[in-house]
C-alpha positions as CSV (number, residue, x, y, z in Angstrom):
1,M,0.0,0.1,0.0
2,S,1.4,3.3,-1.0
3,Q,1.9,6.3,1.5
4,K,-0.7,8.6,0.2
5,S,-3.8,6.1,-0.2
6,A,-3.1,5.5,3.7
7,T,-2.3,8.8,4.7
8,Q,-4.9,10.8,2.8
9,K,-7.4,8.0,2.0
10,L,-7.1,8.6,-1.8
11,I,-8.7,6.2,-4.1
12,V,-5.8,5.4,-6.5
13,L,-2.1,6.1,-5.8
14,G,0.3,7.3,-3.2
15,L,0.8,11.0,-2.2
16,V,3.6,11.7,0.4
17,I,7.1,10.8,-1.0
18,L,9.8,12.6,0.7
19,F,13.0,13.6,-1.0
20,L,15.6,16.1,0.5
21,V,18.2,17.8,-1.5
22,G,20.2,20.5,-0.1
23,C,22.9,22.4,-2.2
24,Q,25.0,25.7,-2.0
25,M,23.1,29.0,-3.0
26,A,22.9,32.7,-2.0
27,P,20.5,33.7,0.8
28,M,17.1,34.0,-0.4
29,S,14.7,36.7,0.4
30,I,11.2,36.0,-1.0
31,P,8.5,38.5,0.1
32,T,5.6,37.2,2.0
33,T,3.2,39.1,0.0
34,I,3.8,37.8,-3.7
35,S,3.4,40.3,-6.4
36,M,3.2,38.8,-9.9
37,P,5.4,40.8,-12.4
38,T,4.2,40.9,-15.9
39,S,7.3,39.0,-17.1
40,M,6.4,36.0,-14.9
41,P,4.3,33.5,-16.9
42,M,1.7,31.8,-14.8
43,S,1.6,29.2,-17.6
44,P,4.6,29.6,-20.0
45,S,4.0,29.1,-23.7
46,G,2.5,25.5,-24.0
47,A,4.4,22.6,-25.3
48,H,1.1,21.0,-26.3
49,S,-1.2,22.7,-28.7
50,G,-4.8,22.9,-27.7
51,W,-4.2,22.0,-24.0
52,T,-4.2,24.1,-20.9
53,S,-3.8,22.8,-17.4
54,Y,-5.0,24.5,-14.0
55,A,-3.6,23.1,-10.8
56,N,-3.0,24.4,-7.2
57,A,0.6,24.3,-6.5
58,N,0.6,24.6,-2.9
59,E,0.6,21.1,-1.8
60,V,4.3,20.4,-1.8
61,N,5.9,17.0,-1.8
62,G,9.5,18.0,-2.4
63,L,12.1,20.8,-2.4
64,A,15.4,21.4,-3.8
65,F,17.7,24.2,-4.5
66,D,19.4,24.7,-7.9
67,K,22.8,26.1,-8.6
68,A,21.5,29.6,-9.3
69,G,19.8,29.6,-5.9
70,N,16.3,29.1,-7.0
71,L,14.0,26.9,-4.8
72,W,12.2,24.4,-6.6
73,A,9.0,23.0,-5.0
74,V,7.0,19.9,-6.4
75,G,3.7,18.6,-5.6
76,S,0.1,17.6,-6.8
77,G,0.1,20.6,-8.9
78,G,3.1,20.5,-10.8
79,V,6.4,22.3,-10.4
80,V,7.1,26.0,-9.1
81,E,10.4,27.5,-9.5
82,W,10.8,30.3,-6.8
83,R,13.5,32.8,-7.7
84,P,15.6,35.0,-5.2
85,D,14.0,38.2,-6.5
86,G,10.5,36.9,-5.3
87,T,9.1,36.0,-8.8
88,Y,8.3,32.5,-9.9
89,T,7.2,30.2,-12.6
90,H,4.7,27.5,-12.5
91,Y,5.3,24.6,-14.7
92,T,2.7,21.9,-15.6
93,T,2.1,19.2,-18.4
94,T,1.1,22.3,-20.6
95,D,4.6,23.2,-20.5
96,G,6.3,19.8,-21.1
97,L,6.3,18.2,-17.6
98,V,5.5,14.4,-17.6
99,D,2.7,14.6,-15.1
100,N,1.3,17.4,-12.8
101,Y,1.4,14.9,-9.7
102,V,5.1,15.3,-9.0
103,L,6.4,13.3,-6.1
104,S,10.2,13.6,-6.0
105,I,13.1,16.0,-7.2
106,A,16.9,15.9,-7.5
107,M,19.4,18.0,-9.1
108,A,22.0,16.2,-11.2
109,P,25.5,17.3,-11.2
110,D,25.2,19.0,-14.5
111,G,22.7,21.2,-13.0
112,A,19.5,19.6,-14.7
113,L,16.4,19.0,-12.5
114,W,14.9,15.6,-12.5
115,F,11.3,15.1,-11.5
116,G,9.7,11.8,-10.6
117,A,5.9,11.5,-11.2
118,N,3.1,9.4,-9.7
119,G,2.4,7.6,-13.0
120,G,4.1,9.3,-16.0
121,G,7.8,8.5,-15.3
122,V,10.4,11.1,-14.9
123,S,11.2,14.4,-16.5
124,R,14.4,16.2,-17.1
125,F,14.6,20.0,-17.3
126,D,17.8,21.8,-18.2
127,G,16.3,25.4,-17.9
128,K,15.2,25.4,-21.6
129,S,13.8,22.1,-22.6
130,W,12.1,19.1,-21.2
131,K,12.8,15.4,-21.7
132,R,10.7,12.4,-20.7
133,Y,11.8,9.1,-19.6
134,T,9.5,6.1,-19.0
135,S,9.5,2.3,-18.7
136,D,9.9,2.4,-22.4
137,N,13.4,3.9,-21.9
138,G,14.3,1.3,-19.1
139,L,12.8,2.7,-16.0
140,A,11.5,0.0,-13.6
141,N,8.2,1.6,-13.1
142,N,6.5,4.8,-14.2
143,H,5.4,5.7,-10.7
144,V,8.7,7.3,-9.3
145,N,8.7,8.0,-5.6
146,S,12.4,9.0,-5.1
147,I,15.5,10.0,-6.8
148,A,19.0,10.3,-5.6
149,V,22.4,11.1,-7.1
150,A,25.0,8.5,-6.4
151,K,28.8,9.6,-5.8
152,D,29.6,8.4,-9.4
153,S,26.8,10.9,-10.5
154,A,24.5,8.1,-11.7
155,L,20.8,8.8,-11.1
156,W,18.8,6.3,-9.0
157,F,15.0,6.2,-9.0
158,G,12.9,4.4,-6.4
159,T,9.6,3.4,-8.0
160,D,6.1,1.9,-6.5
161,G,6.2,-1.8,-7.6
162,G,9.2,-1.9,-9.8
163,G,12.1,-1.6,-7.5
164,V,14.9,0.7,-8.5
165,S,16.6,1.8,-11.5
166,R,20.0,3.3,-12.2
167,F,20.6,5.5,-15.1
168,D,24.1,6.7,-16.0
169,G,23.0,9.1,-18.8
170,T,23.3,6.4,-21.4
171,S,21.9,3.1,-20.2
172,S,19.6,1.8,-17.4
173,K,19.7,-1.2,-15.0
174,S,17.0,-2.1,-12.6
175,Y,17.1,-3.9,-9.2
176,T,14.2,-5.7,-7.6
177,S,13.5,-8.0,-4.7
178,A,14.9,-10.8,-6.8
179,D,18.1,-9.0,-6.6
180,G,18.2,-8.4,-2.9
181,L,16.0,-5.3,-2.4
182,A,13.9,-5.6,0.8
183,D,10.7,-4.5,-1.3
184,N,9.9,-3.4,-4.8
185,H,8.0,-0.3,-3.3
186,V,10.9,2.0,-2.9
187,T,9.8,5.3,-1.1
188,S,13.2,6.9,-0.4
189,I,16.9,6.8,-1.2
190,A,20.0,8.2,0.6
191,V,23.9,7.9,-0.4
192,A,26.1,7.0,2.6
193,P,29.5,8.5,3.2
194,D,31.1,5.2,2.0
195,G,29.1,5.5,-1.3
196,A,26.7,2.8,-0.4
197,L,23.0,3.4,-1.6
198,W,20.4,3.1,1.1
199,F,16.8,2.5,0.0
200,G,13.6,2.9,2.1
201,T,10.8,0.6,1.2
202,D,6.9,0.7,2.1
203,G,6.8,-2.4,4.3
204,G,9.9,-4.3,3.9
205,G,12.3,-2.2,6.0
206,V,15.5,-0.7,4.6
207,S,18.3,-2.1,2.0
208,R,22.0,-1.2,1.8
209,F,23.7,-1.8,-1.6
210,D,27.4,-1.2,-2.1
211,G,27.4,-2.0,-5.8
212,A,28.0,-5.7,-5.3
213,S,25.9,-7.0,-2.5
214,W,22.6,-6.2,-0.6
215,K,21.9,-6.2,2.9
216,S,18.3,-5.6,4.4
217,Y,17.2,-4.4,7.8
218,T,13.8,-4.7,9.5
219,T,12.2,-4.4,12.9
220,D,13.8,-7.7,13.6
221,D,17.1,-6.0,13.7
222,G,16.1,-3.0,15.5
223,L,14.2,-0.6,13.0
224,V,11.2,1.0,14.9
225,D,8.9,0.4,11.9
226,N,9.2,-1.4,8.4
227,Q,7.4,1.3,6.5
228,I,10.1,3.8,5.6
229,N,9.3,7.4,4.4
230,S,12.6,9.1,4.5
231,I,16.3,8.6,5.0
232,A,19.1,11.1,5.8
233,V,22.7,10.9,6.6
234,A,24.1,12.8,9.9
235,P,27.4,14.6,10.1
236,D,28.6,11.6,12.2
237,G,27.7,9.2,9.4
238,A,24.8,7.6,11.2
239,L,21.8,7.2,9.1
240,W,18.2,8.3,10.1
241,F,15.0,6.7,9.0
242,G,11.7,8.4,9.1
243,T,8.8,5.8,9.5
244,W,5.3,5.2,10.2
245,G,6.1,4.5,13.7
246,G,8.8,7.1,14.7
247,V,12.6,7.5,13.7
248,S,15.4,5.2,13.9
249,R,19.3,6.0,14.1
250,F,21.7,3.4,12.8
251,D,25.4,3.9,13.3
252,G,26.5,0.6,11.3
253,T,26.2,-1.4,14.5
254,A,23.6,-0.3,16.9
255,W,20.1,0.8,16.5
256,K,18.3,3.7,18.6
257,N,14.7,4.6,18.2
258,Y,12.8,7.8,19.0
259,T,9.0,8.2,19.0
260,T,6.5,10.7,20.7
261,A,7.5,9.2,24.1
262,F,10.9,10.9,23.6
263,G,9.6,14.2,22.3
264,L,9.0,13.8,18.7
265,V,5.8,15.7,17.7
266,S,4.3,12.6,15.6
267,D,5.4,9.2,15.0
268,L,4.4,9.6,11.2
269,V,7.6,11.1,10.0
270,F,7.7,12.1,6.3
271,S,10.9,13.9,5.9
272,I,14.4,14.5,7.5
273,A,17.0,17.2,7.1
274,V,20.3,17.9,8.8
275,A,20.8,21.6,9.6
276,P,24.4,23.3,9.4
277,D,24.6,23.2,13.2
278,G,24.2,19.5,13.2
279,A,20.6,19.2,14.6
280,L,18.2,16.9,12.9
281,W,14.8,18.1,11.7
282,F,11.9,15.9,11.0
283,G,8.8,16.6,9.3
284,T,5.7,14.8,10.4
285,S,1.9,14.7,10.0
286,D,1.6,17.0,13.1
287,G,4.4,19.6,12.5
288,A,8.2,19.6,12.6
289,S,10.5,18.6,15.4
290,R,14.1,19.6,15.8
291,F,16.6,17.2,17.8
292,D,20.2,18.5,18.8
293,G,21.1,15.0,20.3
294,T,19.8,15.9,23.5
295,A,16.7,18.1,23.6
296,W,13.5,18.0,21.4
297,K,11.6,21.2,20.1
298,N,8.5,21.0,18.2
299,Y,6.9,23.4,15.8
300,T,3.2,23.6,14.5
301,A,1.0,26.0,12.7
302,A,0.8,28.0,16.0
303,D,4.4,28.8,15.6
304,G,4.1,30.1,12.0
305,L,4.3,26.9,10.0
306,A,2.0,27.0,6.9
307,N,0.4,23.5,7.4
308,I,1.3,21.0,10.0
309,N,1.6,18.0,7.4
310,V,5.4,18.4,6.6
311,Q,6.3,16.5,3.5
312,S,9.6,17.6,2.8
313,I,12.7,19.9,4.0
314,A,15.6,21.4,2.4
315,V,18.5,23.5,3.9
316,A,19.5,26.9,2.2
317,K,23.1,28.0,2.3
318,D,22.4,30.7,4.9
319,G,21.3,27.8,7.1
320,A,17.5,28.6,6.8
321,L,15.2,25.7,6.9
322,W,12.5,25.5,4.2
323,F,9.5,23.2,4.8
324,G,7.3,21.9,2.1
325,T,3.8,21.4,3.3
326,N,0.1,20.7,2.3
327,G,-0.4,24.5,2.5
328,G,2.5,25.9,0.8
329,V,6.3,26.4,1.8
330,S,7.6,27.9,4.9
331,R,11.0,29.3,5.8
332,F,12.5,29.3,9.2
333,D,15.6,31.1,10.1
334,G,15.9,30.1,13.7
335,K,14.0,33.1,15.1
336,S,11.1,33.8,12.7
337,W,8.8,32.1,10.3
338,K,7.5,33.0,6.7
339,S,5.2,31.2,4.5
340,Y,4.9,31.4,0.7
341,T,2.2,30.2,-1.5
342,T,1.2,30.7,-5.2
343,P,-2.3,32.3,-6.0
344,D,-5.0,29.7,-5.4
345,N,-7.2,28.6,-8.5
346,L,-8.3,25.1,-7.8
347,A,-9.3,24.2,-4.2
348,D,-7.6,21.0,-4.7
349,N,-6.0,19.0,-7.5
350,Y,-8.0,15.7,-7.0
351,V,-10.9,16.6,-9.2
352,T,-13.9,14.3,-8.8
353,S,-16.5,16.1,-10.6
354,I,-17.2,18.9,-13.1
355,V,-20.2,20.7,-14.2
356,V,-21.1,23.7,-16.5
357,A,-23.7,26.1,-14.8
358,S,-26.4,28.0,-16.4
359,D,-24.2,31.1,-16.7
360,D,-21.5,28.9,-18.4
361,A,-19.3,29.0,-15.3
362,L,-17.4,25.7,-14.5
363,W,-17.8,24.1,-11.1
364,F,-15.2,21.7,-9.9
365,G,-15.8,19.3,-7.1
366,T,-12.7,18.1,-5.2
367,Y,-12.0,15.0,-3.0
368,K,-11.2,16.9,0.2
369,D,-11.2,20.7,-0.2
370,G,-14.6,21.7,-1.4
371,V,-15.7,23.2,-4.8
372,S,-14.2,25.8,-7.1
373,R,-16.0,28.0,-9.7
374,F,-14.1,29.2,-12.7
375,D,-15.8,31.9,-15.0
376,G,-13.0,31.8,-17.4
377,T,-11.1,34.6,-15.7
378,T,-11.5,34.3,-11.9
379,W,-11.6,31.5,-9.5
380,K,-13.6,31.1,-6.3
381,S,-13.8,28.3,-3.9
382,Y,-16.5,27.3,-1.2
383,T,-15.9,25.0,1.6
384,T,-18.0,24.0,4.8
385,A,-17.1,27.4,6.2
386,D,-19.4,28.9,3.3
387,G,-22.2,26.5,4.1
388,L,-21.2,23.4,2.0
389,A,-22.2,20.1,3.8
390,S,-18.8,18.9,3.3
391,D,-15.5,19.4,1.7
392,E,-15.5,15.7,0.1
393,I,-17.4,16.3,-3.1
394,V,-18.4,13.3,-5.2
395,C,-20.8,14.8,-7.8
396,I,-22.5,18.0,-9.0
397,A,-25.7,18.8,-10.8
398,V,-27.6,21.8,-12.1
399,A,-31.3,22.0,-11.3
400,P,-34.0,23.5,-13.6
401,D,-34.0,26.6,-11.4
402,K,-30.3,27.0,-12.0
403,A,-29.3,26.0,-8.5
404,L,-26.1,23.9,-8.0
405,W,-26.5,20.4,-6.0
406,F,-23.4,19.0,-4.5
407,G,-23.4,15.5,-3.4
408,T,-20.7,14.5,-0.7
409,Y,-19.1,11.3,0.4
410,K,-20.9,11.0,3.7
411,D,-22.5,14.2,4.7
412,G,-25.4,14.5,2.4
413,V,-26.1,17.1,-0.2
414,S,-26.0,20.8,-0.5
415,R,-28.0,23.2,-2.6
416,F,-26.5,26.6,-3.5
417,D,-28.6,29.2,-5.4
418,G,-25.9,31.7,-5.8
419,T,-26.7,33.4,-2.6
420,S,-27.4,30.9,0.2
421,W,-26.9,27.2,1.0
422,K,-29.3,24.6,2.2
423,K,-28.4,21.2,3.3
424,Y,-30.1,17.9,2.9
425,A,-29.3,14.6,5.0
426,T,-31.0,11.5,6.3
427,A,-32.6,13.8,9.0
428,T,-34.5,15.9,6.4
429,G,-35.6,13.1,4.2
430,L,-32.4,12.0,2.1
431,T,-32.1,8.2,2.3
432,D,-28.5,8.0,2.6
433,N,-25.8,10.6,3.4
434,G,-23.3,9.1,1.0
435,T,-24.3,10.5,-2.4
436,S,-22.5,8.9,-5.3
437,S,-24.6,10.8,-8.2
438,I,-27.1,13.3,-9.1
439,A,-29.4,13.5,-12.2
440,V,-32.3,15.8,-13.2
441,A,-35.3,13.9,-14.6
442,P,-37.5,15.3,-17.5
443,D,-40.2,16.2,-14.7
444,G,-37.6,18.4,-13.0
445,A,-37.3,15.9,-9.9
446,L,-33.8,15.3,-8.6
447,W,-32.6,11.7,-8.3
448,F,-29.8,11.0,-5.9
449,G,-27.8,7.7,-6.3
450,T,-26.4,6.5,-2.8
451,Y,-23.6,3.9,-1.9
452,S,-25.9,1.6,0.1
453,S,-29.5,2.6,0.1
454,G,-30.4,2.6,-3.5
455,A,-31.6,5.9,-5.2
456,A,-33.9,8.7,-4.0
457,R,-36.2,11.1,-5.9
458,F,-36.9,14.6,-4.5
459,D,-39.4,16.8,-6.2
460,G,-38.5,19.6,-3.9
461,T,-41.0,18.8,-1.2
462,T,-41.2,14.9,-0.7
463,W,-38.7,12.1,-1.0
464,K,-39.3,8.7,-2.3
465,R,-36.6,5.8,-2.1
466,Y,-36.1,2.8,-4.6
467,T,-33.9,-0.2,-3.7
468,K,-33.4,-3.7,-4.8
469,T,-36.7,-4.5,-3.3
470,D,-38.4,-2.3,-6.1
471,G,-36.3,-3.7,-9.0
472,L,-33.1,-1.9,-8.6
473,A,-30.2,-4.2,-9.7
474,D,-28.2,-3.1,-6.5
475,N,-28.4,-0.7,-3.7
476,H,-24.9,0.8,-4.6
477,V,-25.9,3.3,-7.4
478,Q,-22.7,4.7,-9.0
479,A,-24.3,6.8,-11.7
480,I,-27.6,7.9,-13.1
481,A,-28.4,9.1,-16.6
482,V,-31.6,10.1,-18.4
483,A,-32.1,8.6,-21.8
484,S,-33.7,10.2,-24.9
485,D,-37.0,8.5,-24.3
486,G,-37.0,10.2,-20.8
487,A,-36.4,6.8,-19.0
488,L,-33.8,6.8,-16.0
489,W,-30.8,4.5,-16.1
490,F,-28.9,3.6,-12.9
491,S,-25.5,2.0,-12.9
492,T,-24.6,-0.1,-9.8
493,Y,-21.6,-1.3,-8.3
494,G,-22.1,-3.9,-5.5
495,G,-23.5,-7.4,-5.5
496,T,-24.4,-8.9,-8.9
497,G,-24.2,-5.2,-10.3
498,G,-25.2,-4.3,-13.5
499,V,-27.5,-1.4,-14.9
500,S,-31.3,-0.7,-14.3
501,R,-33.9,1.1,-16.4
502,F,-36.8,2.7,-14.9
503,D,-39.5,4.3,-17.0
504,G,-41.5,5.7,-13.9
505,K,-43.6,2.4,-13.6
506,S,-41.5,-0.7,-14.1
507,W,-37.9,-1.7,-13.7
508,K,-35.6,-3.8,-16.0
509,S,-32.1,-4.8,-15.4
510,Y,-29.1,-5.8,-17.4
511,T,-25.8,-7.6,-16.7
512,S,-22.9,-9.1,-18.4
513,A,-25.2,-12.2,-19.2
514,D,-27.0,-9.7,-21.5
515,G,-23.9,-8.4,-23.0
516,L,-22.6,-5.8,-20.6
517,V,-18.7,-6.0,-20.5
518,N,-18.5,-5.7,-16.8
519,D,-21.1,-5.6,-13.9
520,K,-19.3,-3.0,-12.1
521,V,-20.6,0.1,-14.0
522,L,-19.0,3.6,-13.1
523,S,-20.5,5.9,-15.6
524,I,-23.5,6.4,-18.1
525,T,-23.9,8.6,-21.0
526,A,-26.8,9.1,-23.6
527,A,-25.5,9.5,-27.1
528,Q,-27.1,11.6,-29.7
529,D,-28.5,8.7,-31.5
530,G,-30.3,7.5,-28.3
531,A,-27.8,4.7,-27.5
532,L,-26.5,4.4,-24.0
533,W,-23.0,4.1,-23.2
534,F,-21.8,2.4,-20.0
535,G,-18.1,2.9,-18.5
536,T,-17.0,-0.1,-16.5
537,E,-13.8,-1.5,-15.0
538,S,-13.3,-3.5,-18.0
539,G,-14.1,-1.2,-20.9
540,V,-17.2,0.6,-22.2
541,S,-20.4,-1.0,-23.6
542,R,-23.0,0.6,-26.1
543,F,-26.8,-0.4,-25.9
544,D,-29.2,0.8,-28.6
545,G,-32.2,-0.9,-26.9
546,T,-31.6,-4.1,-28.7
547,S,-28.1,-5.0,-29.1
548,W,-24.8,-4.5,-27.1
549,K,-21.4,-3.7,-28.3
550,S,-18.3,-3.4,-26.1
551,Y,-15.0,-1.6,-26.6
552,T,-11.8,-2.0,-24.6
553,S,-8.1,-1.0,-24.8
554,A,-7.7,-3.6,-27.6
555,D,-9.9,-1.5,-29.6
556,G,-8.2,1.8,-28.9
557,L,-9.6,3.0,-25.7
558,A,-7.0,4.6,-23.6
559,G,-7.7,2.5,-20.5
560,D,-10.2,-0.2,-19.5
561,Y,-11.1,1.4,-16.2
562,V,-13.6,4.1,-17.5
563,T,-14.7,6.4,-14.8
564,S,-16.6,9.1,-17.0
565,S,-18.0,10.1,-20.3
566,V,-19.6,13.0,-22.3
567,V,-21.0,13.7,-25.8
568,A,-19.4,16.6,-27.5
569,P,-21.2,19.0,-29.9
570,D,-20.0,17.3,-32.7
571,G,-21.6,13.8,-31.7
572,A,-18.3,12.2,-30.7
573,L,-17.9,10.5,-27.3
574,W,-15.3,11.2,-24.8
575,F,-14.2,8.9,-22.1
576,G,-12.1,9.5,-19.0
577,T,-10.1,6.5,-17.7
578,G,-7.3,5.4,-15.4
579,S,-4.9,5.8,-18.3
580,G,-6.0,9.0,-20.1
581,A,-8.8,10.2,-22.1
582,S,-10.2,9.1,-25.4
583,R,-12.4,10.2,-28.1
584,F,-14.5,7.9,-30.1
585,D,-16.4,9.3,-33.4
586,G,-18.0,6.0,-34.2
587,K,-15.3,4.6,-36.3
588,S,-12.1,5.4,-34.9
589,W,-10.4,6.2,-31.4
590,T,-7.9,9.0,-30.5
591,S,-6.4,8.9,-27.0
592,Y,-4.6,11.7,-25.1
593,T,-2.3,11.3,-22.1
594,T,0.1,13.4,-20.2
595,A,2.3,13.2,-23.2
596,D,-0.2,15.2,-24.9
597,G,-0.7,17.8,-22.2
598,L,-3.3,16.1,-20.0
599,A,-2.5,17.2,-16.3
600,N,-2.6,13.6,-15.1
601,D,-3.7,10.3,-16.6
602,W,-6.1,9.4,-14.0
603,V,-9.2,11.3,-15.4
604,F,-12.2,11.2,-12.9
605,S,-14.6,13.5,-14.6
606,V,-15.2,15.1,-18.2
607,A,-17.4,17.9,-19.2
608,V,-17.9,19.9,-22.4
609,T,-18.7,23.7,-22.7
610,R,-20.9,25.5,-25.3
611,D,-17.7,26.5,-27.2
612,G,-16.8,22.9,-27.7
613,A,-13.9,22.8,-25.3
614,L,-13.4,19.6,-23.3
615,W,-12.5,19.8,-19.6
616,F,-11.0,16.9,-17.6
617,G,-10.9,16.6,-14.0
618,T,-7.9,14.6,-12.9
619,Q,-5.6,13.7,-10.0
620,G,-3.2,16.3,-11.1
621,G,-5.5,19.3,-11.6
622,V,-8.0,20.1,-14.6
623,S,-7.2,20.2,-18.3
624,R,-8.9,22.1,-20.8
625,Y,-8.6,20.9,-24.5
626,Q,-10.0,22.9,-27.4
627,P,-10.3,20.8,-30.6
628,K,-9.1,22.2,-33.8
629,K,-12.0,23.4,-36.0
């Protein structure tokens, strides 16, 4: 299990991968209030025609300084280069970055920056151009958690499931558990004074590799926990390991462990850095801790830290500590704190849903930070502080009266008329507070799909519930759509699964026995010709009322895990998958990935605006694609 999925309960991939790079630089002075000079491109000229990415860059997974003294911050919203004069540049897939969800960073001896992504491989940036490396080039796995530069200048990449890869600039060589690595899920890498490589793994402890032989260590040897998040080398040559259960120090002979019982602010330790005075700093889930070998001192948001979730730490030449957090970057000079953020746009980069409102503004639902509205120029976000039932948004719909409805993961639904909010939950008639989908029927009634209680109809006054007892295929309703004949279709995801049609009087269900490619159905779309398209875990199926036809990646679909779909004005179908987005015109398929400019290959939602532009909600922000006319 990856770190992110456990830490933040996200559905797909790992979030918190920690890597520390400290290099020599001139003292930086970045103003707390950021002024955006006209020379600073928020999105430099695109590398991919037709694509534009939007991502919040304030969730920071890694930090590094380059030779010019610029601070580079990487995270779920791409890469930000902070310059000493206070200006910055935000890079995304639109510019050439391999993926907007960046987990790791390192600077090579030639000054080039290397970035590890959560599924797209690695990117190299020399200050002018980008180059991409993937498994096709010899990388062990395209999910790159960590990067380190060995003493011979070779680059090492720790991956999530593929082991580690060494790249000397010409050739690659990979190592896995079959060679002696403790576990193929490599979260962190460090180079010891003797040149040996140390690899932290996600459950197998740590491994040391001297170029010839491997040796691994676990809790049986003295390690505090086998899930390793970070590694650092102290001035005395000792190795320090940040884990899920505290920190461990290893001097080559003996182990010593530290936890909250000793003074550490939290046992979930994401990052470690060594300050110029020899003190150790630990970034945790609840703040930062400093340890001078004798005493501990803890720092939290109350002291000035931007966010208590400290994913990464870097040390500047002037001795200042820089902390990458879930809420921006913080600098501490030993006396005072300053925090820096880029201007917000999206509330969060994990975009679960998109809808186009009656005024043509786009609304984006996020997994944990509420909703954002974008009118093409300005952004505005809403959370529970404004009246939203929950910040965990699953679905959005526009009612006939132009009000927006937001379904949440476990706290009911919210209605927003542009001025005021109203909440609905089981106490007010909703059958289940976990709302998976919302649809508007031809009669104006709203239908809500739930995770365990079937579907609910609301006419503005009364609620009516429908379950398996009434004829629904299963009580876990994942999606709802209205067909051209006015009938409602419900996709289900539990039990026998399948899809159900309801004409207001009777129910009829269909499963794989009838021709559906898979009974776990994630999305439904009604095409212009009246056919229904069902996105499943194994491809898509088309049903014209009589016959079924299914399509998979073998036919040209980007990926078989199909999360969402939409019909474009030209009648073409667009599908969001776990491996990119695909367009189908009825004859041929065209697929798009991060290589084309998509923010991230995990596409959870798709919407189309009146000008024909396609919007994709991904795990790394949102992407807009304007097809050529």
